[in-house]
N, C-alpha and C positions, 0 to 999 in steps of 0.2 A: 818440246812443244806438245801440248795436249791437243789432241784433235777433238772436234765436236761438230755435230750437225748444225745447220743454220738455226739461229735464234733471232726472231723478229722482235725488235725492241720498239714497239709502236704503242701509243697511248690512246689514240682516238680512231674512230671508224666512220663517223658521219660528218660531212662538211656541208654547211649551208652556203649557197652562192647565188649571185644574181646574174642574169644574162648580161653578157658583155664583160664580165669580170675575168681576171686572169687568176687561175688557181695553180698552186704548186703542191703536189702530193709528195711526201717524203717517206721513204721506206728505209729504216735503219736496221742493219743486219750485222750480226757477228757470227763467227764460225771459223773453223780451221779444218781443212784448207779453206781459203777465202771463197765464199759462195759466189756463184753466178747469180746476178739479180736481174729480173726483168719484170715488165708489167703485162697484164693481159686484160683485154676488154672485148666482150662478145666473141670469145675464142680467137681473137686477133692479138698476136704478140707485139708488144711495143717496147722498144729499148729505152733505157734511162736517157734523159736529156743531158744529165750531168751526174758524175759520181765524185763525191768528195769524202775521203776517208771511208767510213762504213755506211754512208748515206747515198741512196739512189733517188734522184729527183725526176719527177715527171711534171712537165709544165703544160697547162692547157690555156691557151691564149684566147681571149674574147669568146668565152664559152657561149654556146647556143643551147636550145632545148635538147638537142640530140646528145649533148655532152653529159646530161644528168644521168645518173645510174651508177652501176658498180664497176670498180676497177680492182683487180687483184695484183698485189705485189707478191712475186714468187722468188724464193731464194733456194738454191740447191747446190749441194756439193756431193762428194763421194759417200758421205755418211747419211744423207737424207735430204728432205725437202720440206719447206714451210711456206704457208700462204697466209696472207692477210687481205681482207676485203675492205675497201673504202667505198662509201656511198656518197655521191654528190647529189644533194637535194636542192630544190628551188627555195630561195628565201624571198622571192618576189611576191607581189600581191596576187592573190587568187581572184580571178573574175568570176562572178556568179551569173 
């Protein structure tokens, strides 16, 4: 078995959403030994809602204004650490 540091296999970083919508962030990670994966938002650690194979899911139900912003997916094992930042932005109408 070849050992490797975590590798994040993610293709997007910005998600447009509307208030009230449910969002699922997906962090796909490979590495050996199997990386520990978690989420971070404003220095607060958040666990995966579900882990399937090499994917960690974070679900945000009925989002509000306070849910917009950055979320970091963090994967670490004995050989290293990788981070990826997702940004949730408003897709709603902007009032002037």
